[in-house]
C-alpha positions as CSV (number, residue, x, y, z in Angstrom):
1,M,-13.6,-34.1,-38.7
2,T,-10.5,-34.5,-36.9
3,Y,-8.0,-32.7,-35.1
4,M,-5.5,-34.8,-35.7
5,I,-4.6,-33.9,-39.1
6,H,-3.7,-30.4,-40.6
7,D,-6.3,-29.7,-42.7
8,K,-9.3,-31.5,-40.5
9,G,-9.3,-34.3,-42.9
10,L,-11.6,-32.2,-45.4
11,S,-9.6,-32.8,-48.1
12,T,-9.4,-35.3,-50.8
13,M,-7.1,-38.2,-50.3
14,I,-5.3,-40.1,-53.0
15,D,-4.0,-43.7,-51.5
16,W,-0.5,-45.0,-51.9
17,K,-1.3,-48.5,-52.6
18,N,-1.5,-48.8,-55.9
19,R,-5.3,-50.6,-56.2
20,D,-8.4,-49.3,-57.3
21,I,-11.8,-48.8,-56.2
22,F,-12.7,-52.1,-56.6
23,G,-9.1,-53.5,-55.4
24,K,-8.0,-54.5,-58.9
25,E,-3.7,-53.5,-59.4
26,I,-3.6,-49.9,-61.2
27,P,-2.3,-50.6,-64.5
28,A,1.9,-50.0,-65.3
29,K,1.4,-47.4,-67.8
30,L,-1.0,-45.2,-65.4
31,R,1.1,-45.6,-62.7
32,G,3.6,-42.6,-63.2
33,Q,0.5,-41.0,-64.1
34,I,-1.1,-41.6,-60.2
35,F,2.3,-41.3,-58.7
36,R,2.2,-37.3,-60.3
37,L,-1.4,-36.9,-59.0
38,R,-0.2,-37.6,-55.3
39,K,3.1,-35.5,-55.5
40,W,0.8,-32.6,-56.4
41,Q,-1.8,-33.4,-54.3
42,S,0.7,-33.7,-51.7
43,R,2.2,-29.7,-52.1
44,I,-1.2,-28.6,-52.5
45,R,-2.3,-29.7,-49.0
46,V,0.8,-28.3,-47.4
47,S,1.1,-24.9,-48.7
48,N,2.8,-22.2,-46.8
49,A,4.7,-22.5,-43.0
50,T,2.1,-22.3,-41.4
51,E,0.6,-25.1,-42.5
52,R,4.1,-27.0,-42.5
53,N,4.2,-26.4,-38.8
54,L,1.4,-27.6,-38.4
55,T,1.9,-30.8,-40.2
56,F,4.7,-31.2,-37.9
57,A,3.4,-30.9,-34.8
58,L,0.5,-33.1,-35.3
59,S,2.6,-36.0,-35.9
60,E,5.0,-35.7,-33.1
61,L,1.5,-35.5,-31.1
62,D,0.5,-38.4,-32.9
63,R,4.3,-40.3,-32.3
64,M,3.6,-39.6,-28.5
65,A,0.9,-40.0,-28.1
66,S,1.1,-43.9,-29.9
67,N,4.1,-44.3,-27.5
68,L,2.3,-43.8,-24.2
69,D,-0.3,-46.3,-25.9
70,L,-2.9,-43.1,-25.2
71,Q,-7.0,-43.2,-26.6
72,K,-8.1,-41.7,-29.8
73,N,-10.4,-39.2,-27.9
74,L,-6.7,-37.8,-25.6
75,R,-5.3,-37.0,-29.0
76,E,-7.8,-35.2,-30.5
77,C,-7.9,-33.1,-27.5
78,S,-4.3,-32.5,-27.1
79,A,-4.2,-31.4,-31.1
80,K,-7.6,-29.0,-30.1
81,I,-5.7,-27.7,-27.4
82,Y,-2.6,-27.0,-29.5
83,R,-4.6,-25.5,-32.4
84,D,-6.2,-23.1,-30.1
85,A,-2.4,-21.8,-28.8
86,V,-1.6,-21.5,-32.9
87,E,-4.9,-19.7,-32.6
88,A,-3.8,-16.8,-30.2
89,H,0.0,-16.6,-30.6
90,L,0.9,-18.6,-28.0
91,I,3.6,-20.6,-30.2
92,R,6.2,-17.7,-31.0
93,G,9.2,-17.7,-28.9
94,R,8.3,-21.4,-28.0
95,S,9.6,-24.9,-30.0
96,I,6.9,-27.0,-32.0
97,E,7.8,-29.7,-29.6
98,G,7.5,-28.0,-26.6
99,V,4.2,-26.7,-26.5
100,A,3.0,-30.1,-28.4
101,A,4.4,-31.8,-25.6
102,A,2.7,-30.0,-23.2
103,S,-0.8,-29.8,-25.2
104,L,-0.5,-33.5,-24.5
105,Y,0.4,-33.7,-20.9
106,A,-2.8,-30.6,-20.7
107,A,-5.1,-33.5,-22.4
108,C,-3.7,-36.3,-20.3
109,R,-4.9,-33.5,-16.7
110,M,-8.4,-32.9,-18.3
111,Y,-8.7,-36.9,-19.3
112,K,-7.6,-38.0,-15.5
113,V,-5.1,-40.0,-17.4
114,P,-2.1,-40.8,-14.9
115,R,1.3,-38.9,-17.1
116,T,4.4,-37.3,-15.0
117,L,5.9,-34.4,-16.8
118,N,8.6,-37.0,-16.9
119,E,6.6,-39.8,-18.6
120,I,6.2,-36.5,-21.4
121,A,9.7,-35.9,-21.2
122,D,10.7,-39.2,-22.2
123,V,8.7,-39.8,-25.7
124,A,9.6,-35.8,-26.0
125,R,12.3,-34.3,-28.4
126,V,12.3,-31.5,-25.6
127,D,13.4,-31.9,-21.4
128,K,11.0,-31.5,-19.0
129,K,11.3,-27.9,-17.9
130,E,10.8,-27.0,-21.6
131,I,7.7,-28.7,-21.1
132,G,6.6,-27.6,-17.9
133,R,7.0,-23.8,-18.9
134,S,5.1,-24.5,-21.9
135,F,2.5,-25.7,-20.0
136,R,2.0,-23.5,-17.4
137,F,2.2,-20.8,-19.9
138,I,-0.3,-22.1,-22.4
139,S,-2.4,-23.7,-19.4
140,N,-3.0,-19.8,-18.1
141,E,-3.6,-18.0,-21.5
142,L,-5.9,-20.6,-22.7
143,E,-7.9,-20.3,-19.0
144,L,-8.1,-24.5,-19.3
145,N,-8.7,-24.2,-14.9
146,L,-7.0,-27.7,-14.9
147,N,-7.1,-29.3,-11.6
148,P,-3.8,-30.8,-9.6
149,T,-2.8,-34.5,-9.5
150,K,-3.0,-36.1,-6.6
151,P,-1.5,-38.8,-5.4
152,I,-4.6,-41.6,-5.6
153,D,-4.6,-40.6,-9.2
154,F,-1.3,-42.9,-10.1
155,L,-2.1,-45.5,-7.1
156,T,-4.3,-48.1,-10.0
157,R,-1.7,-47.9,-12.7
158,F,1.9,-48.5,-10.2
159,I,-0.2,-50.9,-8.4
160,S,-1.0,-52.5,-11.6
161,E,2.9,-51.9,-12.8
162,L,4.5,-53.2,-9.6
163,K,1.6,-56.8,-9.7
164,L,0.2,-55.9,-6.1
165,S,-3.3,-56.9,-5.2
166,T,-6.3,-55.3,-4.6
167,R,-5.8,-55.3,-1.0
168,C,-3.0,-53.7,-0.9
169,Q,-4.2,-51.5,-3.7
170,K,-7.2,-50.4,-1.2
171,I,-4.6,-49.7,2.3
172,A,-2.5,-47.5,0.4
173,K,-5.8,-46.0,-0.4
174,T,-6.5,-45.8,2.8
175,I,-3.1,-44.8,3.8
176,I,-3.3,-41.6,1.0
177,R,-6.5,-40.9,2.5
178,M,-4.9,-40.1,6.3
179,A,-2.0,-38.6,4.8
180,E,-4.5,-35.9,3.0
181,E,-6.0,-36.0,6.2
182,H,-3.1,-34.6,8.5
183,G,-1.8,-32.3,5.3
184,L,1.1,-34.4,4.1
185,T,0.3,-34.3,0.6
186,S,0.5,-30.5,0.0
187,G,3.8,-29.1,-1.2
188,R,4.9,-32.7,-2.0
189,G,5.1,-34.1,-5.8
190,P,1.9,-37.0,-5.9
191,T,3.6,-39.6,-7.4
192,G,6.1,-39.3,-4.3
193,V,3.6,-39.3,-2.3
194,C,1.7,-42.1,-4.4
195,A,5.1,-44.5,-3.8
196,A,5.6,-44.0,-0.4
197,T,2.2,-45.3,0.5
198,I,2.2,-48.2,-1.8
199,Y,5.8,-48.8,0.1
200,A,4.1,-49.0,3.2
201,A,1.1,-50.2,2.1
202,S,3.2,-53.6,0.7
203,I,5.1,-54.0,3.9
204,L,1.4,-54.4,5.6
205,T,0.2,-56.8,3.4
206,K,3.8,-58.7,3.4
207,E,4.1,-58.2,-0.3
208,R,7.1,-56.3,0.3
209,R,8.5,-54.3,-2.9
210,T,11.8,-52.5,-2.7
211,Q,12.0,-49.1,-2.4
212,R,14.6,-48.6,-5.2
213,R,11.8,-51.1,-7.3
214,I,9.1,-48.4,-6.6
215,A,11.1,-45.8,-7.3
216,L,11.3,-47.0,-10.7
217,I,8.0,-47.4,-11.5
218,T,6.9,-44.7,-9.9
219,G,9.7,-42.0,-11.8
220,V,11.1,-40.7,-8.5
221,T,14.2,-41.4,-6.7
222,E,14.8,-43.2,-3.9
223,V,15.1,-40.5,-1.6
224,T,12.1,-39.4,-2.4
225,V,10.3,-42.9,-1.4
226,R,12.8,-43.1,1.4
227,N,11.8,-38.9,2.9
228,R,7.9,-39.0,2.1
229,F,7.8,-42.7,3.7
230,S,9.4,-41.2,7.4
231,E,7.0,-38.3,6.9
232,L,3.6,-41.4,7.0
233,I,5.7,-42.9,9.9
234,E,6.4,-39.8,11.5
235,N,2.8,-38.5,11.1
236,I,0.6,-41.5,11.3
237,N,0.5,-44.7,12.9
238,L,0.9,-47.6,10.6
239,G,2.6,-49.8,12.6
240,I,5.5,-49.8,11.0
241,S,8.8,-49.1,12.3
242,L,11.0,-46.8,10.7
243,K,14.5,-47.7,11.9
244,R,14.0,-51.3,10.2
245,N,11.6,-50.4,7.0
246,N,13.6,-47.2,5.6
247,K,16.8,-49.2,4.4
248,L,15.2,-52.0,1.9
């Protein structure tokens, strides 16, 4: 059974390959009959508006998950969340695409797969605000109890994409812990804090990456990187000169 197919994969499928069970080609005189059977089988499987909407939503989920290279178990989880939202009548007044994208984002949070709303919005057919609103609504109504994302959740992926060393990652991780102890992560976007700690760590390890490059990889603005970096330097003694490094 799979949640990624509207009928959970319980119905019979007629393959589109013109071959029989032994792999032999179906004779030409039978192909017309097989074509008609496929058409009727497709109509029977999706018989009403609810099933058509579910089919569309699940195909959208699969498309977005494929673009983000997400694993099968996470896709199944996102489909289950969407189905639960349908059964709880949470789709009314909201776009199918928005709720589907929100379900995928919720599944990423559940599986601790670091994906930002911006990344989900990049592959969705709706904007970030709509996804965020739908996510907050379904997570509250379905009582998903998702823990907030933290800067450290994104660290490994961003370090890898910036081609920085393991030593740089360890230093960035230490800086994140220090930032948490000083209350510098509260009320701030986790990706922005993560970006600033990576920038600081790259300076300390002499593997410098520009604020522009880090902003591009982490999906935040250069201003955010600069502001979060300034807060780190002003509150934590990292041995880095703010005037010298905050313009790079």
